C-alpha positions as CSV (number, residue, x, y, z in Angstrom):
1,M,104.5,151.3,-55.2
2,T,104.6,149.8,-58.6
3,S,105.5,151.8,-61.4
4,T,104.8,150.8,-65.2
5,A,106.9,152.0,-68.3
6,P,104.9,153.7,-70.8
7,A,104.0,151.9,-73.9
8,R,106.7,152.3,-76.7
9,R,105.7,154.1,-79.7
10,P,105.6,151.9,-83.1
11,A,108.3,154.2,-84.4
12,D,110.3,153.7,-81.2
13,R,110.0,150.0,-81.7
14,F,111.0,149.7,-85.7
15,R,114.4,152.4,-84.9
16,S,115.4,149.9,-82.4
17,L,115.2,147.1,-84.3
18,L,117.4,148.8,-87.3
19,A,120.5,147.3,-86.2
20,P,119.6,143.7,-85.5
21,L,117.6,143.8,-89.3
22,G,120.7,145.7,-90.4
23,V,122.8,142.7,-89.3
24,A,120.8,140.2,-91.1
25,A,120.4,142.1,-94.3
26,V,123.9,141.6,-94.8
27,T,124.0,138.3,-93.7
28,A,121.7,137.1,-96.1
29,A,123.2,139.4,-99.0
30,A,126.5,137.4,-98.0
31,A,125.0,133.7,-97.7
32,A,123.2,134.7,-100.7
33,Y,126.2,135.6,-102.7
34,V,128.3,132.6,-101.5
35,A,125.8,130.2,-102.6
36,A,125.0,131.5,-105.3
37,V,129.0,131.8,-106.7
38,D,130.4,128.3,-105.7
39,P,133.7,128.2,-103.8
40,N,134.6,125.1,-105.3
41,Q,135.4,126.9,-109.0
42,P,138.9,128.6,-108.5
43,G,139.2,131.8,-109.1
44,H,135.9,132.7,-107.3
45,Y,137.0,133.2,-103.6
46,P,141.0,133.7,-102.0
47,T,143.0,130.7,-100.9
48,C,143.0,130.3,-97.3
49,P,146.5,132.4,-96.3
50,L,147.6,129.4,-93.5
51,L,146.7,126.8,-95.9
52,F,148.8,128.8,-99.1
53,L,151.6,129.0,-96.3
54,T,151.8,125.4,-94.6
55,G,150.1,123.5,-96.3
56,L,148.0,123.4,-92.9
57,Y,143.9,123.5,-92.8
58,C,142.9,125.9,-90.4
59,P,139.5,126.0,-87.8
60,G,137.6,127.9,-90.5
61,C,139.0,125.6,-93.7
62,G,136.3,124.5,-95.7
63,S,134.0,127.3,-93.8
64,L,132.6,129.0,-97.6
65,R,132.3,125.7,-99.4
66,A,130.7,124.9,-95.8
67,V,127.7,128.0,-96.6
68,H,127.7,126.9,-100.6
69,A,126.3,123.5,-99.6
70,L,123.6,125.2,-96.5
71,G,123.0,127.5,-99.1
72,H,122.3,124.4,-101.5
73,A,120.6,122.6,-98.1
74,D,123.0,120.2,-98.4
75,V,123.1,119.7,-94.7
76,L,125.6,116.1,-95.1
77,T,128.3,117.9,-97.3
78,A,128.1,121.0,-94.8
79,L,129.2,118.5,-92.2
80,H,132.0,116.9,-94.2
81,L,133.2,120.5,-95.2
82,N,133.2,121.8,-91.8
83,P,131.0,121.1,-88.7
84,L,132.3,123.3,-87.0
85,T,130.5,126.1,-89.1
86,V,127.1,124.1,-88.9
87,A,127.3,123.7,-84.9
88,A,127.2,127.7,-85.2
89,V,124.6,128.5,-87.0
90,P,122.5,127.9,-84.6
91,F,123.9,129.1,-81.8
92,L,124.7,132.4,-83.9
93,L,120.8,132.2,-85.0
94,W,119.3,131.7,-81.7
95,R,121.6,135.0,-79.9
96,W,120.7,137.0,-83.1
97,G,116.8,136.3,-82.1
98,L,117.7,137.3,-79.0
99,W,119.3,140.3,-79.8
100,A,116.0,141.3,-81.8
101,L,113.9,140.5,-79.2
102,R,115.4,142.1,-76.3
103,S,115.6,145.3,-79.0
104,W,111.8,145.1,-80.0
105,Q,111.2,144.9,-75.7
106,G,113.2,148.2,-75.5
107,R,115.1,146.1,-72.8
108,P,119.2,146.8,-72.6
109,V,121.0,144.3,-75.0
110,R,123.8,142.4,-73.2
111,T,127.4,143.4,-74.4
112,N,128.7,140.0,-73.3
113,L,128.6,136.6,-75.3
114,A,128.7,134.0,-72.8
115,H,130.4,133.5,-69.5
116,P,134.2,133.4,-69.5
117,A,134.6,129.7,-68.9
118,Y,132.1,129.2,-72.1
119,L,134.4,131.4,-73.9
120,W,137.6,129.1,-73.1
121,G,135.2,126.1,-73.5
122,L,134.9,126.9,-76.8
123,L,138.9,128.1,-78.1
124,V,139.7,124.8,-76.5
125,I,137.2,122.7,-79.0
126,V,138.6,125.1,-82.4
127,I,142.0,124.3,-80.8
128,V,141.8,120.5,-80.6
129,F,139.4,120.2,-83.8
130,W,142.2,122.5,-85.4
131,V,145.1,120.2,-84.4
132,I,143.2,116.9,-85.1
133,R,141.8,117.9,-88.7
134,N,145.2,118.2,-89.5
135,T,146.9,114.7,-88.4
136,P,147.0,111.3,-90.1
137,F,144.2,109.8,-88.2
138,G,142.2,113.3,-88.5
139,H,141.8,113.5,-91.9
140,F,138.0,112.3,-91.8
141,L,137.8,116.2,-90.1
142,A,139.8,117.9,-93.3
143,P,137.9,119.2,-95.8
């Protein structure tokens, strides 16, 4: 015996998309602001606390300028400023798309981001990137 789920009303589908659409709107507004207000000009954004206190680049240093460059379709500059930020954008778009699709279909949304092994691997990549960009032979990774 098979059971079929009742068809969802359009109002229910729209309501289920409110959270993904809200996140997309806030993200688009933030990206548009960073694209419009140049982080390369002093005084628009605060300095990285780690860079200010220690003179070392954190894994996120250069991310605002990378988002600004991506907002102007300058991918090569964005890659030079922070390759991890540029690599994260397609992954985040893919995950947002899955979230929106599952919400639209009325399927449960996964609450875990990834298998713990992948998260540990990402942590190792970030730490290695952080260390290398602060060494003399890794100066090409500095923003």
